[in-house]
C-alpha positions as CSV (number, residue, x, y, z in Angstrom):
1,M,-7.9,-28.5,-4.9
2,R,-6.7,-29.0,-8.5
3,I,-3.8,-26.6,-9.1
4,S,-1.5,-25.8,-12.0
5,V,1.9,-24.2,-11.5
6,F,3.3,-22.4,-14.5
7,G,7.1,-22.1,-14.4
8,L,9.1,-24.8,-12.6
9,G,12.0,-22.7,-11.5
10,Y,12.9,-22.0,-7.9
11,V,9.5,-20.6,-6.7
12,G,7.4,-22.8,-8.9
13,T,9.1,-26.1,-7.9
14,V,8.9,-25.3,-4.2
15,S,5.3,-24.2,-4.5
16,A,4.2,-27.2,-6.6
17,A,5.9,-29.7,-4.3
18,C,4.6,-28.2,-1.1
19,L,1.1,-27.9,-2.4
20,A,1.1,-31.5,-3.5
21,H,2.5,-32.5,-0.2
22,D,-0.4,-30.8,1.5
23,G,-2.8,-33.1,-0.4
24,H,-3.7,-31.0,-3.5
25,E,-3.6,-32.4,-7.0
26,V,-0.9,-30.4,-8.7
27,V,0.2,-30.1,-12.3
28,G,3.5,-28.4,-13.1
29,V,3.8,-26.7,-16.5
30,D,7.1,-25.7,-18.1
31,P,8.4,-25.5,-21.7
32,V,11.7,-27.1,-20.7
33,Q,11.3,-30.9,-21.2
34,T,14.3,-31.7,-18.9
35,K,12.5,-30.0,-15.9
36,V,9.3,-31.8,-16.7
37,D,11.1,-35.2,-16.9
38,L,12.9,-34.7,-13.6
39,I,9.6,-33.8,-11.8
40,N,7.9,-36.8,-13.2
41,Q,10.8,-39.0,-12.1
42,G,10.5,-37.6,-8.6
43,Q,13.7,-35.6,-8.9
44,S,14.3,-31.9,-8.2
45,P,15.5,-29.5,-10.9
46,I,16.8,-27.2,-8.1
47,I,19.0,-27.6,-5.0
48,E,17.0,-26.8,-1.9
49,T,16.7,-28.3,1.6
50,D,14.0,-31.0,1.9
51,I,12.7,-30.5,-1.6
52,G,14.1,-33.8,-3.0
53,E,12.3,-35.9,-0.5
54,I,9.0,-34.1,-1.0
55,L,9.2,-34.3,-4.8
56,A,9.9,-38.0,-4.7
57,A,7.0,-38.7,-2.4
58,T,4.4,-36.5,-4.2
59,A,5.4,-37.8,-7.7
60,K,5.2,-41.4,-6.5
61,S,1.8,-40.8,-4.9
62,G,0.5,-39.2,-8.2
63,R,-0.4,-35.9,-6.6
64,L,2.3,-34.1,-8.6
65,R,3.0,-34.4,-12.3
66,A,4.6,-32.1,-14.9
67,I,3.7,-31.3,-18.5
68,T,4.7,-28.9,-21.2
69,D,1.2,-28.0,-22.6
70,P,-0.3,-24.9,-20.9
71,A,-3.8,-25.7,-22.3
72,E,-3.8,-29.0,-20.6
73,G,-2.7,-27.4,-17.4
74,I,-5.7,-25.1,-17.5
75,R,-8.2,-27.8,-18.5
76,A,-7.1,-30.1,-15.7
77,T,-7.2,-27.5,-12.9
78,E,-9.3,-24.8,-11.3
79,L,-6.6,-22.5,-10.0
80,S,-3.2,-21.6,-11.6
81,F,-0.1,-20.1,-10.1
82,V,2.2,-18.2,-12.4
83,C,5.8,-18.4,-11.2
84,V,7.8,-17.5,-14.3
85,G,10.9,-15.3,-14.1
86,T,10.9,-11.5,-14.3
87,P,14.6,-10.8,-14.9
88,S,16.2,-7.3,-15.1
89,Q,16.7,-5.5,-18.3
90,V,19.9,-3.4,-18.9
91,N,18.1,-0.2,-17.7
92,G,16.9,-1.9,-14.5
93,N,13.3,-2.3,-15.6
94,L,11.7,-5.8,-15.5
95,D,11.7,-8.0,-18.6
96,L,8.1,-9.1,-18.7
97,R,8.3,-11.2,-21.8
98,Y,7.6,-14.5,-19.9
99,I,4.7,-12.9,-18.0
100,R,3.1,-11.7,-21.3
101,R,3.7,-15.0,-23.0
102,I,2.2,-17.2,-20.2
103,C,-0.8,-14.9,-19.9
104,E,-1.4,-15.2,-23.7
105,Q,-1.2,-19.0,-23.4
106,I,-3.5,-19.1,-20.3
107,G,-5.9,-16.7,-22.0
108,E,-6.1,-18.9,-25.1
109,A,-6.8,-22.0,-22.9
110,L,-9.5,-20.1,-20.9
111,K,-11.3,-19.3,-24.2
112,G,-12.6,-22.9,-24.4
113,K,-13.2,-23.5,-20.7
114,N,-16.8,-23.2,-19.4
115,T,-16.0,-23.3,-15.7
116,R,-14.6,-20.4,-13.7
117,H,-10.8,-20.4,-13.3
118,T,-8.6,-18.3,-11.0
119,V,-5.2,-17.1,-12.2
120,V,-2.8,-16.2,-9.4
121,I,0.4,-14.3,-10.2
122,R,3.2,-15.3,-7.8
123,S,6.1,-13.8,-9.9
124,T,7.6,-10.6,-8.6
125,I,6.1,-7.7,-10.6
126,L,6.0,-3.9,-10.2
127,P,2.9,-2.2,-9.0
128,G,0.5,-1.7,-11.9
129,T,1.6,-4.7,-13.9
130,M,-1.5,-6.7,-13.0
131,R,-3.9,-4.1,-14.3
132,K,-1.8,-2.8,-17.3
133,I,-0.4,-6.1,-18.6
134,V,-1.7,-9.3,-16.9
135,I,-5.4,-8.7,-16.9
136,P,-5.6,-7.0,-20.3
137,T,-3.6,-9.8,-21.9
138,L,-5.8,-12.5,-20.3
139,E,-8.9,-10.8,-21.4
140,E,-7.6,-10.2,-24.9
141,F,-6.6,-13.8,-25.6
142,S,-9.6,-15.4,-23.8
143,G,-12.3,-13.1,-25.0
144,K,-13.6,-13.1,-21.5
145,K,-14.0,-10.6,-18.7
146,S,-12.0,-10.7,-15.4
147,S,-14.0,-10.9,-12.2
148,V,-16.9,-12.1,-14.3
149,D,-15.7,-15.1,-16.3
150,F,-12.4,-15.7,-14.5
151,G,-10.7,-14.6,-11.3
152,V,-7.3,-12.9,-10.8
153,C,-5.1,-12.5,-7.7
154,N,-1.6,-11.4,-6.9
155,N,0.1,-13.5,-4.3
156,P,3.7,-12.5,-3.7
157,E,6.1,-15.2,-2.3
158,F,8.4,-14.7,0.6
159,L,10.7,-17.7,0.1
160,R,14.4,-17.6,1.0
161,E,16.8,-19.9,-0.9
162,G,18.0,-22.5,1.5
163,S,14.9,-22.4,3.7
164,A,12.2,-22.1,1.1
165,V,10.2,-25.2,2.2
166,K,10.2,-24.0,5.8
167,D,9.2,-20.5,4.6
168,F,6.3,-21.9,2.5
169,R,5.0,-23.8,5.5
170,Y,5.6,-21.1,8.1
171,P,5.5,-17.8,6.2
172,P,5.9,-14.5,8.0
173,K,2.7,-13.4,6.3
174,T,0.4,-14.3,3.4
175,V,-0.7,-11.5,1.2
176,I,-3.5,-11.8,-1.3
177,G,-4.1,-9.0,-3.8
178,E,-7.6,-9.5,-5.2
179,I,-9.7,-8.1,-8.0
180,D,-12.9,-9.6,-6.6
181,Q,-14.0,-11.3,-3.4
182,A,-14.6,-14.7,-5.0
183,S,-11.0,-14.9,-6.3
184,G,-9.7,-13.9,-2.9
185,D,-11.9,-16.4,-1.1
186,M,-10.7,-19.3,-3.2
187,L,-7.1,-18.4,-2.7
188,E,-7.6,-17.9,1.1
189,S,-9.0,-21.4,1.4
190,L,-5.7,-22.7,0.2
191,Y,-3.9,-21.1,3.1
192,K,-6.4,-21.5,5.9
193,K,-4.2,-24.0,7.8
194,L,-1.1,-21.8,7.9
195,D,-0.3,-20.2,11.2
196,A,0.5,-16.7,9.8
197,P,-1.2,-13.4,9.3
198,L,-3.3,-13.4,6.2
199,I,-3.8,-10.0,4.6
200,R,-6.3,-9.4,1.7
201,T,-5.7,-6.1,-0.1
202,N,-5.8,-4.5,-3.6
203,L,-3.6,-5.7,-6.4
204,E,-1.2,-2.8,-6.4
205,S,-0.5,-3.0,-2.7
206,A,0.2,-6.7,-3.0
207,E,2.6,-6.1,-5.9
208,M,4.4,-3.4,-3.9
209,V,4.8,-5.3,-0.7
210,K,7.4,-7.7,-2.1
211,Y,9.6,-4.9,-3.2
212,V,9.3,-3.1,0.1
213,D,10.4,-6.4,1.9
214,N,13.4,-7.0,-0.4
215,C,14.6,-3.4,-0.4
216,W,14.3,-3.3,3.4
217,H,16.4,-6.5,3.7
218,A,19.0,-5.0,1.4
219,L,19.0,-1.8,3.4
220,K,19.5,-3.7,6.7
221,I,22.5,-5.6,5.2
222,G,24.1,-2.5,3.8
223,F,23.5,-0.6,7.1
224,A,25.1,-3.4,9.2
225,N,28.1,-3.6,6.8
226,E,28.7,0.2,7.0
227,I,28.5,0.1,10.8
228,G,30.9,-2.9,10.7
229,N,33.4,-1.0,8.5
230,L,33.2,2.0,10.9
231,C,33.6,-0.2,14.0
232,K,36.6,-1.9,12.5
233,S,38.3,1.4,11.9
234,L,37.7,2.2,15.5
235,G,39.0,-1.1,16.8
236,L,35.5,-2.2,17.9
237,D,33.9,-5.6,17.6
238,A,31.1,-4.9,15.1
239,H,29.3,-8.1,15.9
240,M,29.1,-7.3,19.6
241,V,27.8,-3.8,18.8
242,M,25.1,-5.0,16.5
243,Q,24.1,-7.8,18.9
244,I,23.5,-5.2,21.6
245,F,21.6,-3.1,19.0
246,C,19.3,-6.0,18.2
247,Q,18.4,-6.5,21.8
248,D,16.1,-3.5,21.5
249,R,12.8,-5.0,20.2
250,K,10.7,-1.9,21.2
251,L,12.4,0.5,18.8
252,N,15.3,-1.0,16.8
253,I,13.8,-4.3,15.6
254,S,10.1,-3.2,15.4
255,S,7.6,-1.2,13.5
256,A,8.7,2.0,15.2
257,Y,9.7,4.8,12.9
258,L,8.4,2.9,9.8
259,S,5.3,5.0,9.1
260,P,5.6,7.3,6.1
261,G,5.4,11.0,7.0
262,F,7.3,14.2,7.4
263,A,11.0,14.7,8.1
264,F,12.7,13.8,11.4
265,G,14.3,16.4,13.7
266,G,15.1,17.0,17.3
267,S,18.3,17.2,19.3
268,C,19.5,13.6,18.7
269,L,19.0,12.2,15.2
270,P,20.5,15.0,13.0
271,K,23.3,15.7,15.4
272,D,24.3,12.1,15.8
273,L,24.2,11.4,12.1
274,R,26.4,14.4,11.4
275,A,28.9,13.3,14.1
276,L,29.1,9.7,12.8
277,S,29.5,10.9,9.2
278,Y,32.3,13.2,10.3
279,M,34.1,10.4,12.1
280,A,33.9,8.2,9.0
281,K,35.2,11.0,6.8
282,M,38.2,11.5,9.2
283,R,39.0,7.8,8.6
284,D,38.6,8.0,4.8
285,L,35.6,5.7,5.0
286,D,32.8,6.0,2.3
287,L,29.5,5.2,4.0
288,P,26.9,6.1,1.4
289,I,23.9,4.8,3.3
290,L,24.6,6.7,6.5
291,T,25.7,9.9,4.7
292,S,22.6,9.9,2.4
293,I,20.1,9.9,5.3
294,L,20.3,13.7,6.1
295,P,20.0,14.7,2.4
296,S,17.0,12.4,2.1
297,N,15.5,14.1,5.1
298,E,16.1,17.5,3.6
299,M,14.3,16.4,0.5
300,Q,11.2,15.5,2.6
301,I,11.3,19.0,4.1
302,S,11.4,20.5,0.6
303,R,8.6,18.2,-0.5
304,G,6.4,19.4,2.4
305,L,7.2,23.1,1.5
306,Q,6.3,22.4,-2.1
307,L,2.9,21.1,-1.2
308,I,2.1,24.3,0.6
309,V,3.5,26.7,-2.0
310,E,1.8,24.9,-4.9
311,R,-1.6,25.7,-3.3
312,G,-1.0,29.4,-4.2
313,Q,-2.8,30.6,-1.1
314,T,-0.9,33.2,0.9
315,R,-2.6,32.8,4.3
316,V,-1.2,29.7,5.9
317,G,-1.8,28.1,9.3
318,I,0.6,25.7,11.0
319,L,-0.8,23.4,13.7
320,G,2.1,21.9,15.7
321,F,5.7,23.0,15.1
322,S,7.8,21.3,17.7
323,F,9.9,18.4,16.3
324,K,7.2,16.0,17.5
325,A,3.9,16.0,19.5
326,G,4.1,16.1,23.3
327,T,7.3,18.1,23.5
328,D,8.3,21.7,23.5
329,D,11.6,21.0,21.8
330,L,12.2,23.1,18.8
331,R,15.8,22.2,18.1
332,E,16.2,21.2,14.5
333,S,12.4,20.9,14.1
334,P,11.7,20.5,10.4
335,L,8.5,22.5,10.8
336,I,10.6,25.5,11.8
337,E,12.6,25.2,8.6
338,V,9.3,25.1,6.6
339,I,8.0,28.2,8.5
340,E,11.2,30.2,7.9
341,R,11.1,29.4,4.2
342,L,7.4,30.4,4.0
343,I,8.2,33.7,5.7
344,G,11.0,34.3,3.2
345,K,8.5,33.7,0.4
346,G,6.1,36.3,1.8
347,F,3.4,34.0,3.2
348,D,1.1,35.3,5.9
349,L,1.4,32.8,8.8
350,R,-0.3,31.9,12.0
351,I,1.2,29.0,14.0
352,Y,0.0,27.2,17.1
353,D,1.4,24.5,19.4
354,K,0.0,24.1,22.9
355,N,3.4,22.8,24.1
356,V,5.3,25.8,22.9
357,N,4.4,28.8,25.1
358,I,7.0,31.5,25.5
359,A,5.7,32.4,28.9
360,S,6.3,28.9,30.3
361,L,9.4,28.0,28.3
362,V,12.8,27.9,30.1
363,G,16.4,27.2,29.2
364,A,17.5,26.3,25.8
365,N,14.0,26.4,24.1
366,R,13.2,29.8,25.4
367,D,16.6,31.1,24.3
368,F,16.1,29.5,20.9
369,I,12.8,31.2,20.3
370,L,13.7,34.7,21.7
371,N,17.2,34.8,20.2
372,R,17.3,32.6,17.1
373,I,13.7,32.8,15.8
374,P,12.1,35.9,17.3
375,H,10.3,36.6,14.0
376,I,8.5,33.2,14.4
377,S,7.5,34.0,18.0
378,K,5.5,36.9,16.8
379,L,3.4,34.6,14.6
380,M,2.4,32.3,17.5
381,V,-1.3,32.2,18.6
382,H,-3.0,30.7,21.6
383,D,-5.6,28.3,20.0
384,V,-6.6,26.3,17.0
385,D,-9.6,28.6,16.2
386,T,-7.3,31.5,15.6
387,V,-5.3,29.5,13.0
388,L,-8.5,28.2,11.3
389,N,-10.0,31.6,11.2
390,H,-6.9,33.0,9.5
391,A,-5.7,30.3,7.1
392,Q,-6.7,29.4,3.6
393,T,-4.2,26.5,3.7
394,V,-4.0,24.6,7.0
395,V,-1.0,22.4,7.7
396,I,-1.0,19.8,10.5
397,G,2.6,19.3,11.6
398,T,2.3,17.0,14.6
399,N,-0.1,14.2,15.6
400,D,-1.3,15.9,18.7
401,P,-4.8,14.5,19.5
402,E,-6.1,18.1,19.7
403,F,-5.8,18.2,15.9
404,R,-7.9,15.1,15.0
405,R,-11.1,17.1,14.6
406,V,-9.6,19.7,12.4
407,P,-10.5,18.0,9.1
408,E,-14.2,18.2,9.9
409,R,-13.9,21.8,10.9
410,L,-12.7,23.1,7.6
411,R,-14.6,25.9,6.0
412,E,-15.6,26.1,2.4
413,G,-12.5,26.9,0.3
414,Q,-10.0,25.8,3.0
415,F,-7.4,23.2,2.2
416,L,-5.7,20.8,4.6
417,I,-2.2,19.5,4.1
418,D,-1.4,16.6,6.5
419,F,2.2,15.8,7.4
420,V,1.3,13.1,10.0
421,R,-1.9,11.3,8.7
422,I,-4.0,12.7,11.6
423,I,-6.9,10.6,10.3
424,E,-6.6,7.0,9.3
425,K,-9.3,7.0,6.6
426,V,-8.5,9.8,4.2
427,S,-11.4,11.6,2.5
428,K,-10.8,12.3,-1.2
429,N,-13.2,15.3,-1.4
430,G,-10.7,17.7,-3.0
431,N,-9.7,19.7,0.1
432,Y,-7.1,17.4,1.6
433,D,-3.6,16.2,0.7
434,G,-1.0,14.2,2.6
435,I,2.7,14.3,2.2
436,C,3.1,10.5,1.4
437,W,-0.5,9.5,0.7
C-alpha cells in the first residue's frame, strides 16, 4: 500500500518506519526540515529501541522517504495517517491547532485528487473531535463529502515509549473507528497479519478507548503507590503484597468488576475500604485514591435515585434489592439506600427479590429486615407480576435471569430504569433508561 504519515514525532516515526519495514511504500510528511533530512539519511529523530536500524534499512531500500509538502504526500499515496501532537492547554483541554491545520492542508490536497483517499487520525483526540472538527474541516477545504468522495477512520495507537516497535508489531488490540465500511475495510487490510484482536466500531468509541486505557494505567500506578505507602508505614514489603495480589487472574487482573453499572455494596467492600482508610488516617497518610472510592460510590447511588425521581411517577417497583443477584445479603445494599430515600420522599413502592423471603431468612439478614428496616419488609411482594401491575416506573436492581423478559412485558406508559443492563441490545423507544448507558 502507498501510505503517507503526517507528523514525524514519536508515533509518526515509529508508524512510518514499521509500515515501511512491512513492505509498504511510505512517505513521511513534516514541516520541520531537520526531521525530514534525518529520515532521508536513514537516521532517527527520536530515541527508541530498534528504530534506528529499521529506519536505516527502509530508507536505504527506498520504501521510506520524507518530505515537507503535504500536497505531495496526498498525491503520492492512497491512505494517510495523521500523527500530529495534541498537547494540553492551561485549562486541561486539548490544543487542536495542529489537527485543524493538517486537516486544512489535507483537504486542500484532496480537492484536486480524483481517486478515493482515506484519512486516518492516529493522534489522541477526545470523543466527538472527528465529527465536530476533523470531518467538517476536511469537507470544507476539499469541497468533497466524507464517506462518498473520501474515507475517514480513527485508529488510536497503543505504543509505549521504550517498547514502541514491539508494541506496533504485537499490539494488545487494534481498534478501527470507521465512518463507512469501505474505509474500515481498507485500514483492516493493513493489519490483517497482526496477531491481535481487531475491533471495528464507531468513531466516538475509538476516540474514547485510548483515554480509558491511559486513565486506567494511571489509576493502577496510583493505586499501587498508595498501597505501597500504607505497607511501608506498617513495616510490610509492598512488592511482596502486590505480587501476591497479581497472582489472582480471575478477579484482580481481569475484566471482573469493570462493567459500568450501579453502586457496590455487601458485607466486604464498604467495610474494608473504611477500615483501610481509618488505618491510613491513624498514620497520617493521605491516600486520595483509596479514600475517594466510597464517595464516588455514594454519588452513583444518588445518580440512580435521581433517575427515578426525575420521572415524576409516584408508583415505583423495584426488582432485586439484595446487594447482588443470587444472594439474600442485604448488608449495605445500595438498593436499600435508594428504597429508603424514595420512602422518605413519599413514593408508593412495591419491591421483589426471590432470594429475600422473610419466612426463610435466618440470622443476620432476618434480624436486619425485622429490626433495621421493618418499613421495607411491608413493601415486599411475592412475584414480578405484582410489581409490574403496581408500578409506573420499574427499576431493575440486580441481573437475576428472572428479570430478562421484563422489558418486553412493559405496559403502555410504563418506564424502565435499568441499573444492571439486563438486556445487551438496548431499545431506544422512549420507555427505557440505563444508569450508565
